[in-house]
C-alpha positions in Angstrom: 18.6 4.2 57.2 21.9 3.3 55.4 20.5 -0.1 54.6 17.2 1.5 53.2 19.3 3.7 51.0 21.3 1.0 49.8 18.3 -1.3 48.9 16.8 1.6 47.0 19.9 2.3 45.1 20.5 -1.5 44.3 16.9 -1.8 43.0 17.1 1.4 40.6 20.7 0.1 39.4 18.9 -3.3 38.5 16.0 -1.6 36.8 18.5 0.6 34.7 20.4 -2.5 33.8 17.4 -4.3 32.5 16.1 -1.4 30.7 19.7 -0.9 29.0 19.1 -4.4 27.4 16.0 -3.5 25.9 14.5 -1.5 23.0 10.9 -0.9 23.4 9.0 -3.9 24.4 11.8 -6.2 23.0 14.8 -7.6 25.0 17.8 -7.5 22.8 20.0 -10.6 22.1 23.5 -10.7 20.8 23.9 -11.2 17.2 25.6 -14.6 16.1 29.4 -14.2 15.4 29.0 -15.3 11.8 26.3 -13.1 11.3 26.5 -10.8 8.1 24.2 -8.7 6.1 24.1 -6.6 2.9 21.9 -3.3 2.4 20.3 -4.1 -1.1 17.9 -1.3 -1.0 17.7 2.1 0.5 14.5 4.1 0.0 15.0 6.6 2.5 13.4 9.9 2.0 14.1 13.3 3.8 11.0 14.7 2.0 8.6 11.8 3.4 10.5 11.9 6.7 11.4 8.2 6.6 14.2 5.9 6.4 13.7 2.6 4.5 16.1 -0.3 4.2 15.9 -3.7 2.7 18.4 -6.0 4.0 19.8 -9.6 2.8 20.9 -11.5 5.8 22.9 -14.6 5.9 20.8 -16.5 8.5 17.8 -16.5 10.5 17.7 -14.4 13.8 15.5 -14.5 16.7 13.2 -11.7 17.8 15.8 -10.3 20.2 18.5 -10.5 17.8 16.4 -8.4 15.3 15.8 -5.8 17.9 19.5 -5.8 18.4 20.1 -5.2 14.8 17.2 -2.9 14.2 18.7 -0.7 16.8 22.2 -0.5 15.3 20.5 0.3 12.0 18.5 3.2 13.6 21.5 4.6 14.9 23.5 4.6 11.6 20.8 6.9 9.7 19.8 10.2 10.2 16.8 10.7 12.5 13.6 10.5 10.7 9.9 10.0 12.0 9.5 6.8 10.6 12.1 3.9 10.1 11.1 0.8 8.0 13.4 -2.2 7.9 12.7 -5.2 5.6 14.7 -8.6 5.9 15.0 -11.2 3.3 17.4 -14.4 3.5 20.3 -15.1 1.2 18.7 -16.5 -2.0 15.4 -15.0 -1.7 14.2 -12.5 -4.5 13.9 -9.0 -3.6 10.4 -7.5 -4.0 8.5 -10.8 -4.0 8.5 -11.9 -0.3 10.0 -10.7 3.1 11.1 -12.9 5.8 10.8 -10.5 8.5 10.4 -6.6 9.2 11.3 -4.4 12.1 9.6 -0.9 11.8 10.0 2.0 13.9 6.6 4.0 13.6 7.5 5.4 16.0 7.9 2.5 18.7 9.4 -0.7 17.2 7.3 -3.4 16.0 8.9 -6.8 14.8 7.2 -9.0 12.6 8.7 -12.6 11.5 6.6 -13.5 8.5 8.6 -16.6 7.5 9.4 -19.5 9.6 12.0 -19.3 12.5 14.8 -21.5 13.2 12.7 -23.3 16.0 9.9 -23.8 13.6 12.2 -25.3 10.9 13.7 -27.6 13.4 10.2 -28.6 14.4 9.0 -29.2 10.7 12.3 -31.2 10.0 11.7 -33.4 13.0 8.1 -34.1 11.3 9.5 -34.4 7.8 12.2 -36.7 8.9 9.8 -39.3 10.4 9.7 -42.5 8.4 7.9 -42.2 5.2 6.0 -45.2 4.1 7.1 -45.4 0.5 9.9 -44.7 -1.8 11.3 -41.1 -1.1 12.0 -39.2 -4.5 13.4 -36.2 -2.7 13.0 -33.6 0.3 12.8 -29.8 -0.1 12.5 -26.7 1.8 10.8 -23.4 0.4 11.6 -20.2 2.0 10.3 -17.6 -0.2 6.6 -18.1 0.2 5.4 -20.9 2.1 8.3 -21.5 4.6 7.4 -25.3 4.3 9.0 -28.6 3.9 8.3 -30.8 1.1 8.5 -34.5 0.4 7.6 -36.5 -2.8 7.3 -40.4 -2.4 5.9 -43.3 -4.2 3.6 -45.7 -2.6 1.9 -48.6 -4.2 2.8 -47.0 -7.7 1.3 -43.8 -6.6 3.1 -40.6 -6.1 2.2 -38.3 -3.3 3.3 -34.8 -2.1 3.7 -34.3 1.7 3.7 -30.7 2.8 4.8 -29.6 6.6 4.1 -26.3 7.2 5.8 -23.9 9.8 3.4 -24.4 12.3 3.8 -28.1 12.4 0.7 -29.0 10.3 0.9 -31.4 7.5 -0.9 -32.3 4.2 -0.9 -35.0 1.7 -1.8 -34.7 -2.0 -1.5 -37.4 -4.7 0.2 -36.3 -7.8 0.8 -37.1 -11.6 4.1 -36.9 -13.1 5.4 -36.2 -16.7 9.1 -36.6 -17.9 10.1 -33.1 -19.5 13.4 -31.7 -21.0 14.5 -30.0 -17.8 13.4 -32.8 -15.3 9.9 -34.3 -14.1 6.8 -32.4 -14.0 4.2 -32.8 -11.4 0.6 -32.0 -11.2 -2.0 -32.2 -8.5 -4.1 -35.3 -9.5 -7.2 -33.5 -8.2 -6.2 -30.3 -9.8 -4.3 -28.4 -7.3 -4.3 -24.8 -6.5 -5.2 -22.5 -9.2 -3.2 -24.9 -11.8 -0.1 -24.6 -10.1 2.5 -27.3 -10.7 6.2 -28.5 -10.0 9.2 -29.4 -11.9 11.9 -31.3 -10.3 14.9 -29.8 -12.2 18.1 -31.6 -13.2 19.8 -30.1 -10.5 17.6 -31.7 -7.9 15.6 -28.6 -6.7 11.8 -28.3 -6.8 10.6 -25.3 -9.1 7.1 -24.0 -8.4 5.1 -22.6 -11.4 1.7 -21.0 -11.7 -1.2 -21.4 -14.4 0.7 -18.9 -16.4 3.7 -21.1 -16.5 5.8 -18.6 -14.4 8.3 -20.0 -11.8 7.6 -18.1 -8.9 9.7 -19.9 -6.3 12.0 -22.8 -5.8 12.5 -25.3 -2.9 16.1 -26.2 -2.2 16.9 -29.9 -1.8 17.6 -31.2 1.8 18.8 -34.4 3.2 
């Protein structure tokens, strides 16, 4: 009888211990030691029965780490029926894109919209493969596409290799034109709705739409 009681107690203890490490359906994970964030926008409203924060975070987190942070933020505010949290990475422009969300409505739901660190690692491996040609530069873009880009020259023709976050790749031929602030690249076949790039004097790759507006910039990598 004592053994049965001990077994039941142990089982209940383990179940409680496991549940203590979860929030909703998510298993929490410790935040990195060097992690930091800033609340850059607070649109909480008692009248609308909601809390809403936009955070700038200094690095990408796993789903479990987001769950840990989301719970901390939930406890930091007065209780409301809904709690929406938007995450952007350092350097992203607020209002134009979101790297991830963790919404309580009322149960926690986490969505990583941009690329994860694991996906970056995989795409970097693909991008670091030997390029058959002269490499002009390599970049990563986080704001819109979460993709890696390589511009290279082969047999006097210029190409753009794109590695998407799912590991798929594409190759497009470019034409180029020297401009005052760098080199302007167009898709030879017309591209996507008149979009083009400028490799600026700092070495970053700027993305422009057909209205000549710079909507994002890819940072140079090794």
